[in-house]
C-alpha positions in Angstrom: 63.1 31.0 -69.3 60.8 32.7 -71.7 57.5 34.2 -70.5 55.6 31.4 -72.3 57.6 28.7 -70.6 57.2 30.4 -67.2 53.5 30.4 -67.6 53.3 26.8 -68.5 55.4 25.8 -65.6 53.6 28.0 -63.1 50.1 26.8 -64.3 51.4 23.2 -64.0 52.4 23.9 -60.5 48.9 25.5 -59.5 47.2 22.5 -61.2 49.3 20.1 -59.2 48.3 21.9 -56.0 44.7 21.6 -56.9 44.9 18.1 -57.7 46.8 17.3 -54.5 44.0 18.9 -52.5 41.4 16.7 -54.3 43.6 13.6 -53.6 44.0 14.7 -49.9 40.4 15.4 -49.5 39.5 11.9 -51.0 42.1 10.0 -48.9 41.8 11.9 -45.6 39.5 14.0 -43.4 41.5 17.3 -44.0 38.8 19.1 -46.0 40.9 21.6 -47.7 39.0 24.2 -49.8 41.3 25.1 -52.8 40.0 28.2 -54.4 41.5 29.3 -57.8 41.3 32.8 -59.3 43.4 33.1 -62.4 47.2 32.7 -61.2 46.2 32.5 -57.6 45.3 29.6 -55.3 44.0 29.9 -51.9 44.1 26.8 -49.6 41.5 27.1 -46.7 41.8 24.4 -43.9 39.2 23.3 -41.5 40.4 25.4 -38.8 40.0 28.5 -41.3 43.7 29.2 -41.6 44.9 29.7 -45.1 48.0 29.3 -47.4 47.9 31.5 -50.5 49.9 30.6 -53.8 50.4 33.0 -56.6 52.1 33.6 -59.8 54.5 36.6 -60.0 54.7 36.9 -63.8 57.1 39.9 -64.1 59.5 38.2 -61.9 59.0 34.6 -63.2 58.5 33.5 -59.4 55.7 31.7 -57.4 55.0 33.2 -54.2 53.7 31.4 -51.2 52.2 32.9 -48.0 51.6 30.8 -44.9 51.5 31.3 -41.2 55.3 30.6 -41.4 56.0 33.7 -43.5 56.2 34.7 -47.2 58.4 32.7 -49.6 59.5 33.2 -53.1 60.3 30.3 -55.6 61.9 30.3 -58.9 62.2 27.3 -61.2 65.6 25.7 -61.2 66.3 23.8 -64.6 69.2 21.8 -63.1 66.8 20.5 -60.4 63.7 20.5 -62.4 61.9 22.0 -59.4 60.7 25.2 -58.2 63.3 26.3 -55.5 63.2 28.8 -52.6 65.1 32.0 -53.7 66.8 32.0 -50.3 67.9 28.4 -50.4 65.2 27.2 -48.1 64.1 24.1 -50.2 61.8 22.9 -52.8 58.2 24.3 -53.3 56.2 21.0 -52.7 58.2 19.9 -49.7 57.9 23.2 -48.1 54.1 23.4 -48.9 53.7 20.0 -47.3 55.5 21.2 -44.2 53.4 24.4 -43.9 50.1 22.6 -44.5 50.8 20.0 -41.8 51.7 22.9 -39.4 48.5 24.7 -40.1 46.2 21.9 -40.4 47.6 19.5 -37.7 47.6 16.7 -40.2 50.1 14.8 -42.1 49.6 16.1 -45.7 51.9 15.4 -48.7 51.8 17.7 -51.8 53.9 16.7 -54.8 54.4 17.7 -58.4 52.4 15.9 -61.2 
């Protein structure tokens, strides 16, 4: 993947996270504050816990930090998805699980 392809896919992922937060806030009482600064999005839940998602441009990865730990994702062309570099699953499925754990609510994040 070229740098330009990475940046395009990574920006799409961050935009999808932001749009999911907007949808979740409209449909539930979750009240997620999504703050974006460049290639970094911080999700702040009502209980003040956070999930941080950021681009790692030199590695062509997306990093996610949650109470459950820190995770690295790389885009897999065959699966057309961001997959954990240690085989622990797909980005949006994992983000949904970590957000549910931290918020205490059933939250679903998905790609655009």
